C-alpha positions as CSV (number, residue, x, y, z in Angstrom):
1,M,35.0,80.2,-23.6
2,S,36.3,83.7,-24.6
3,T,36.4,82.6,-28.1
4,L,32.5,82.2,-28.2
5,S,30.4,85.0,-29.6
6,R,28.1,86.9,-27.3
7,V,25.5,89.0,-28.8
8,V,23.2,91.0,-26.4
9,P,20.3,92.6,-28.2
10,T,20.3,96.4,-28.2
11,G,18.7,97.8,-24.8
12,F,18.7,94.6,-23.0
13,D,20.2,94.8,-19.7
14,V,20.4,91.5,-18.1
15,E,22.0,92.8,-14.8
16,T,19.3,95.2,-14.1
17,I,16.6,92.5,-14.9
18,R,18.4,90.0,-12.3
19,E,18.0,92.6,-9.7
20,D,14.3,92.0,-9.9
21,F,14.7,88.4,-9.1
22,P,15.6,88.1,-5.3
23,V,16.1,84.3,-5.4
24,L,19.0,84.7,-7.9
25,K,21.1,86.4,-5.2
26,Q,21.7,83.5,-3.2
27,S,24.5,81.0,-2.8
28,I,24.0,77.1,-3.0
29,H,26.8,75.0,-1.5
30,G,28.9,78.2,-1.1
31,K,28.6,78.9,-4.9
32,P,26.5,81.6,-6.5
33,L,23.4,80.2,-7.9
34,V,23.2,79.4,-11.5
35,Y,19.5,78.8,-12.1
36,L,19.0,76.6,-15.4
37,D,15.6,74.8,-14.6
38,S,13.2,77.5,-15.9
39,A,11.3,75.1,-18.0
40,A,10.3,73.3,-14.9
41,T,9.3,76.5,-13.1
42,A,10.5,80.0,-13.7
43,Q,11.7,82.3,-10.9
44,K,9.4,85.0,-9.6
45,P,10.4,89.0,-9.7
46,H,9.6,91.2,-6.9
47,A,6.4,92.6,-8.8
48,V,4.9,89.1,-8.7
49,V,5.9,88.6,-4.8
50,D,4.7,92.1,-4.0
51,A,1.5,91.6,-5.5
52,I,0.7,88.3,-3.7
53,R,1.9,90.0,-0.4
54,R,-0.5,92.9,-0.8
55,F,-3.4,90.7,-1.6
56,H,-2.9,88.9,1.7
57,E,-2.1,91.9,3.7
58,V,-4.5,94.5,2.5
59,D,-7.1,93.1,0.2
60,C,-7.7,89.4,1.2
61,A,-11.3,88.3,0.7
62,N,-13.4,86.1,-1.5
63,I,-14.4,87.4,-4.7
64,H,-17.8,87.7,-6.9
65,R,-19.7,87.2,-3.8
66,G,-19.3,90.2,-1.2
67,V,-20.7,93.8,-1.4
68,H,-18.0,94.9,1.2
69,E,-14.7,96.9,0.2
70,L,-12.4,94.1,0.6
71,S,-14.3,91.9,-1.7
72,Q,-14.8,94.6,-4.3
73,R,-11.1,95.2,-4.5
74,S,-10.0,91.4,-4.6
75,T,-12.6,90.8,-7.3
76,A,-11.5,93.8,-9.3
77,A,-8.0,92.7,-9.2
78,Y,-8.5,89.1,-10.0
79,E,-10.8,89.8,-13.0
80,E,-8.1,92.4,-14.2
81,T,-5.9,89.5,-14.8
82,R,-8.6,87.8,-16.9
83,A,-8.4,91.2,-19.1
84,K,-4.7,91.0,-19.1
85,A,-4.6,87.3,-20.4
86,K,-7.1,88.3,-23.1
87,K,-4.5,90.9,-24.3
88,F,-1.6,88.7,-23.8
89,L,-3.2,85.9,-25.9
90,N,-5.0,88.5,-28.3
91,A,-8.5,86.5,-27.5
92,R,-11.5,88.1,-28.9
93,T,-13.2,88.7,-25.4
94,K,-12.2,88.0,-21.8
95,N,-15.0,85.7,-21.4
96,E,-12.9,83.2,-23.6
97,L,-10.5,83.0,-20.7
98,I,-11.1,80.3,-17.9
99,F,-8.9,80.4,-15.0
100,V,-7.6,76.9,-14.3
101,R,-4.8,75.6,-12.1
102,G,-2.3,75.2,-14.9
103,T,-1.8,73.6,-18.4
104,T,-2.5,70.3,-17.2
105,E,-5.9,71.2,-15.8
106,G,-6.5,73.1,-19.1
107,I,-6.3,70.0,-21.1
108,N,-8.1,67.8,-18.7
109,L,-11.0,70.2,-18.7
110,V,-11.2,70.2,-22.7
111,A,-10.6,66.4,-22.8
112,S,-13.4,65.8,-20.1
113,S,-16.0,68.4,-21.1
114,W,-15.7,68.6,-24.7
115,G,-14.4,65.0,-25.4
116,R,-17.0,63.0,-23.7
117,G,-19.8,64.8,-25.6
118,N,-18.0,64.7,-29.1
119,V,-15.8,61.7,-29.2
120,K,-17.5,58.4,-30.1
121,P,-16.3,54.9,-30.7
122,G,-14.1,54.6,-33.6
123,D,-13.1,58.2,-33.7
124,E,-9.5,59.5,-33.6
125,I,-7.5,62.0,-31.4
126,V,-4.0,62.9,-32.9
127,I,-1.1,64.0,-30.6
128,S,2.6,64.3,-31.5
129,A,5.7,62.3,-30.4
130,L,7.1,65.3,-28.5
131,E,4.4,65.7,-25.9
132,H,4.5,66.2,-22.1
133,H,2.6,63.4,-20.3
134,S,0.0,66.1,-19.4
135,N,-0.9,66.2,-23.2
136,I,-0.9,62.4,-23.7
137,V,-2.5,60.9,-20.5
138,P,-5.9,62.8,-20.6
139,W,-6.4,61.9,-24.3
140,Q,-5.4,58.3,-23.4
141,M,-8.1,58.3,-20.7
142,L,-10.8,59.9,-23.1
143,C,-10.0,57.2,-25.9
144,E,-10.2,54.3,-23.2
145,E,-13.5,55.5,-22.0
146,R,-14.8,56.5,-25.5
147,E,-13.3,53.5,-27.5
148,A,-11.5,55.9,-29.7
149,K,-7.9,55.8,-31.1
150,L,-4.9,57.8,-30.2
151,R,-2.7,58.4,-33.5
152,I,0.9,59.8,-33.0
153,I,2.7,62.4,-35.3
154,P,6.2,61.1,-35.7
155,M,9.5,63.2,-35.6
156,N,13.0,62.9,-37.1
157,D,16.2,62.6,-35.5
158,R,16.4,66.4,-34.9
159,G,13.2,66.3,-32.8
160,E,11.1,67.9,-35.5
161,L,7.6,66.8,-36.5
162,L,7.0,65.3,-39.8
163,L,4.2,67.3,-41.3
164,E,3.9,64.9,-44.2
165,E,3.2,61.9,-41.8
166,Y,0.9,64.1,-39.9
167,E,-1.2,64.6,-43.1
168,K,-1.5,61.0,-43.5
169,L,-3.0,60.6,-40.1
170,L,-5.8,63.0,-40.7
171,G,-9.1,61.7,-41.8
172,P,-12.9,61.9,-41.3
173,R,-12.8,60.3,-37.9
174,T,-10.1,62.8,-36.5
175,R,-11.9,64.9,-33.9
176,M,-9.0,66.7,-32.1
177,V,-5.3,67.4,-32.7
178,A,-3.4,68.2,-29.7
179,V,0.2,69.4,-29.6
180,S,2.6,71.3,-27.7
181,H,3.8,75.0,-29.2
182,V,7.4,74.3,-27.6
183,S,8.6,70.9,-26.3
184,N,9.6,71.1,-22.8
185,A,12.0,68.2,-23.2
186,L,13.9,69.3,-26.5
187,G,12.9,72.9,-26.9
188,T,11.6,72.2,-30.4
189,I,9.1,75.1,-31.6
190,N,6.5,73.4,-33.5
191,P,4.9,74.9,-36.6
192,V,1.6,75.2,-34.7
193,A,-0.1,77.7,-37.3
194,R,0.3,75.1,-40.0
195,I,-0.7,72.1,-37.8
196,V,-3.9,73.9,-36.7
197,E,-4.6,74.8,-40.4
198,M,-4.3,71.1,-41.4
199,A,-6.4,70.0,-38.5
200,H,-9.2,72.5,-39.7
201,N,-8.9,71.3,-43.3
202,A,-9.7,67.8,-42.0
203,G,-12.8,69.0,-40.0
204,A,-10.9,68.5,-36.6
205,L,-10.4,70.9,-33.5
206,A,-7.0,71.9,-32.3
207,L,-5.5,72.4,-28.9
208,I,-2.2,73.9,-28.3
209,D,-0.2,73.3,-25.0
210,G,1.3,76.7,-24.6
211,A,3.1,76.0,-21.4
212,Q,6.7,76.3,-22.6
213,A,5.8,79.0,-25.4
214,A,4.2,81.6,-23.3
215,P,7.3,82.7,-21.3
216,H,9.4,83.1,-24.6
217,M,7.3,84.5,-27.5
218,K,4.5,86.5,-28.5
219,I,1.1,84.4,-29.0
220,D,-1.9,85.3,-31.1
221,V,-4.6,82.9,-30.7
222,Q,-6.6,84.7,-33.4
223,A,-3.8,84.4,-35.8
224,L,-3.0,80.9,-34.9
225,D,-6.9,80.0,-35.2
226,A,-6.3,77.8,-32.3
227,D,-9.7,76.3,-30.7
228,F,-7.9,76.0,-27.3
229,Y,-4.7,77.4,-26.1
230,T,-3.6,76.8,-22.5
231,F,-0.6,77.8,-20.4
232,S,0.6,77.7,-16.9
233,G,1.4,80.9,-14.5
234,H,4.4,79.4,-13.0
235,K,6.2,79.1,-16.4
236,V,5.7,82.6,-17.1
237,F,7.2,83.9,-13.9
238,G,3.9,83.8,-12.0
239,P,2.8,81.6,-9.2
240,T,2.2,77.8,-9.3
241,G,-1.4,76.6,-9.3
242,I,-2.7,79.0,-11.5
243,G,-3.1,79.1,-15.3
244,I,-5.2,80.2,-18.2
245,L,-7.4,78.0,-20.8
246,Y,-8.4,79.9,-23.8
247,G,-11.3,78.4,-25.9
248,K,-13.5,79.8,-28.8
249,S,-16.8,81.1,-27.2
250,K,-18.9,79.0,-29.5
251,L,-17.1,75.8,-28.4
252,L,-17.0,76.8,-24.6
253,N,-20.7,77.7,-24.8
254,A,-21.6,74.2,-26.2
255,M,-19.6,72.3,-23.6
256,P,-21.1,71.2,-20.1
257,P,-19.4,72.4,-16.9
258,Y,-16.2,70.5,-15.8
259,Q,-17.0,70.7,-12.2
260,G,-20.1,71.8,-10.0
261,G,-20.3,73.9,-7.0
262,G,-20.4,77.6,-6.1
263,D,-20.0,80.6,-8.5
264,M,-20.7,78.5,-11.6
265,I,-24.5,78.7,-11.2
266,K,-27.3,81.1,-11.9
267,T,-29.9,79.2,-10.0
268,V,-30.0,76.0,-7.9
269,T,-32.9,74.2,-6.6
270,F,-33.3,70.3,-5.9
271,E,-35.1,69.9,-9.0
272,K,-32.7,71.7,-11.5
273,T,-29.6,73.9,-11.7
274,T,-29.0,76.5,-14.5
275,Y,-25.5,77.3,-15.0
276,A,-23.6,80.7,-15.2
277,D,-22.6,82.3,-18.5
278,L,-18.9,82.0,-19.7
279,P,-16.4,82.2,-18.3
280,Y,-17.8,81.4,-14.7
281,K,-19.5,78.2,-15.9
282,F,-16.1,76.5,-15.7
283,E,-14.9,78.0,-12.5
284,A,-16.3,76.2,-9.7
285,G,-15.5,77.2,-6.2
286,T,-13.3,79.6,-4.5
287,P,-10.2,79.9,-7.0
288,N,-6.5,80.7,-6.3
289,I,-7.3,84.6,-5.9
290,A,-3.8,85.3,-4.8
291,G,-2.3,83.2,-7.6
292,G,-4.6,85.0,-10.2
293,I,-3.5,88.3,-9.0
294,G,0.1,87.1,-9.1
295,L,-0.3,86.0,-12.8
296,G,-1.5,89.5,-13.6
297,A,1.6,90.8,-12.2
298,A,3.8,88.3,-14.0
299,L,2.0,89.2,-17.5
300,D,2.6,93.0,-16.7
301,Y,6.2,92.5,-15.9
302,V,6.8,90.4,-19.3
303,N,5.1,92.8,-21.3
304,R,7.2,95.7,-19.8
305,I,10.5,93.9,-20.9
306,G,8.9,93.0,-24.2
307,L,8.6,89.5,-25.7
308,D,10.5,90.2,-28.8
309,K,13.3,91.4,-26.8
310,I,13.1,88.3,-24.6
311,A,13.0,86.0,-27.5
312,A,16.0,87.8,-29.0
313,Y,18.3,87.5,-26.1
314,E,17.3,84.0,-25.2
315,H,18.2,83.0,-28.8
316,E,21.5,84.3,-28.3
317,L,21.9,82.3,-25.1
318,L,20.8,79.3,-26.8
319,V,23.4,79.8,-29.7
320,Y,26.0,80.4,-27.0
321,G,25.0,77.5,-24.9
322,T,25.0,75.2,-28.0
323,E,28.4,76.2,-28.9
324,A,29.9,75.9,-25.4
325,L,28.4,72.4,-24.8
326,S,29.3,71.2,-28.2
327,E,33.0,71.6,-27.4
328,I,32.8,69.0,-24.5
329,P,34.0,65.6,-25.7
330,G,31.5,62.7,-25.2
331,L,28.5,65.2,-24.8
332,R,25.7,64.8,-27.2
333,I,22.8,67.4,-27.5
334,I,19.4,65.7,-27.8
335,G,17.1,67.7,-29.9
336,T,18.7,69.9,-32.4
337,A,15.6,71.5,-34.3
338,R,16.1,74.2,-36.5
339,E,13.5,76.2,-34.7
340,K,14.3,75.8,-30.7
341,A,13.5,77.6,-27.6
342,A,16.4,78.0,-25.2
343,V,16.5,74.4,-23.8
344,L,19.5,72.4,-24.0
345,S,18.9,68.5,-23.4
346,F,22.1,66.4,-23.5
347,I,23.8,63.2,-22.5
348,I,27.3,62.5,-21.7
349,E,28.8,59.1,-22.6
350,G,28.9,56.8,-19.6
351,I,27.7,59.1,-17.0
352,H,24.1,58.9,-15.8
353,P,22.0,62.1,-15.8
354,H,21.4,62.0,-12.3
355,D,25.2,61.9,-11.3
356,I,25.6,65.0,-13.4
357,G,22.9,66.9,-12.1
358,T,24.2,66.0,-8.4
359,V,27.8,67.2,-9.4
360,L,26.4,70.3,-10.9
361,D,24.3,70.9,-7.9
362,R,27.5,71.0,-5.7
363,Q,28.7,73.7,-7.7
364,G,25.5,75.9,-7.3
365,I,24.2,74.9,-10.7
366,A,20.7,74.0,-10.8
367,V,19.4,71.8,-13.9
368,R,16.8,69.0,-14.5
369,T,17.5,65.5,-14.8
370,G,15.3,62.6,-15.7
371,H,12.5,61.9,-18.6
372,H,11.0,65.5,-17.9
373,C,7.6,64.0,-17.9
374,A,8.2,62.8,-21.7
375,Q,9.1,59.3,-21.5
376,P,8.0,58.7,-25.2
377,V,10.6,61.2,-26.1
378,M,13.1,59.7,-24.3
379,D,12.1,56.2,-25.9
380,W,12.5,57.7,-29.4
381,F,16.0,58.8,-28.8
382,H,16.7,55.3,-26.9
383,V,17.9,57.2,-23.9
384,P,16.6,56.7,-20.3
385,A,16.9,60.2,-19.4
386,T,18.7,63.5,-20.2
387,T,20.2,66.5,-18.2
388,R,18.1,69.7,-19.3
389,A,19.4,73.2,-19.1
390,S,16.6,75.5,-19.7
391,M,17.2,79.4,-19.8
392,A,15.1,82.5,-19.4
393,F,16.0,86.0,-19.8
394,Y,17.5,86.4,-16.5
395,N,20.5,84.2,-17.4
396,T,23.8,85.1,-18.6
397,F,26.5,84.1,-20.9
398,A,28.7,83.6,-17.8
399,E,26.2,81.3,-16.2
400,L,26.6,79.2,-19.4
401,D,30.4,79.2,-19.0
402,A,29.8,78.0,-15.5
403,L,27.7,75.1,-16.8
404,A,30.4,74.1,-19.3
405,A,33.2,74.3,-16.5
406,G,30.8,72.4,-14.2
407,L,30.4,69.6,-17.0
408,Q,34.2,69.4,-17.6
409,K,34.2,68.9,-13.6
410,V,31.7,66.1,-13.9
411,K,33.8,64.5,-16.6
412,E,36.9,64.7,-14.4
413,I,35.2,63.1,-11.5
414,F,33.6,60.2,-13.7
415,S,36.7,59.7,-15.9
């Protein structure tokens, strides 16, 4: 593998970064851990772990409702994350940021609250052939309930959406276009600014699933002009069970609450309830406070490294990994879009992905195998499943060498 080019962006010190991630220092089955499953969940730096521990050890109290010091401190830390998310997404105001459990809940909130008030029989929702199940099933449910139609943007053999076909799908009955910013199964980076613009030209709204984009690139919801944008904390090196839904104020103000309960009200009587202003109208009940604080620490951490540096380094990992895997006979990369994030999905002729994953695990290499919650993508490429190696800025070229060597071992075992 020494003949492959290794380009490290100036000022990027991956070994120093790896020191921030305690999980990477362990061995699995007697081999150094090679973690290549960040698209499923990213690892957490000390800064995130420490922020969560501090909350539980020093500041643990419920938010928004207490006058005592612990409640005041926990409220301030939790709400500071909302301000950090505003900056992270370049939203107009922090009141446009709703805390949710993750991307899945963000999409479900919009499909439920906005969808039920705006989608009528015969209307159309447009999604793409690249979507994660989380951006398919909620819209299917809405269409079934409202007697609407679900339309699908097709893709080519590279895994790129066909915008000329997308344009043909748009019409006077199109109400919402919902697409992923980056495909979790293939790594394709979709031209979401153009997709949003085309949706708006047709009089429709646009929601962007940013789960796979948020950890890897700068996001500017104002420049994208997205009506809704959502991402998950655990993809961006933060905790599980927390995420952000961005929505334009005028849309969120017009939408009814998603759930009822404490903290989302102004007044309650047995005759009538009045709801809180944004963003609290959509945040019923005690939230994942520790998760919210941990997410804030994760956003700080990513910003300290710099998303431009992250994107540049991960691109070099992708180039290197693509070349290394392409040298393995019988291996075919699924998804070869010209614009890709650091995801390598592949099959090896005659070997089931689950067998590949099992053999790699015995060598300390963690990859994902299966349909990646994207069964329509697998159907499109006529494969039951793939093996997916997904990279982050804590991965190294040497780890990709280990992956390639591990796959050679797989081939020896099953030859």
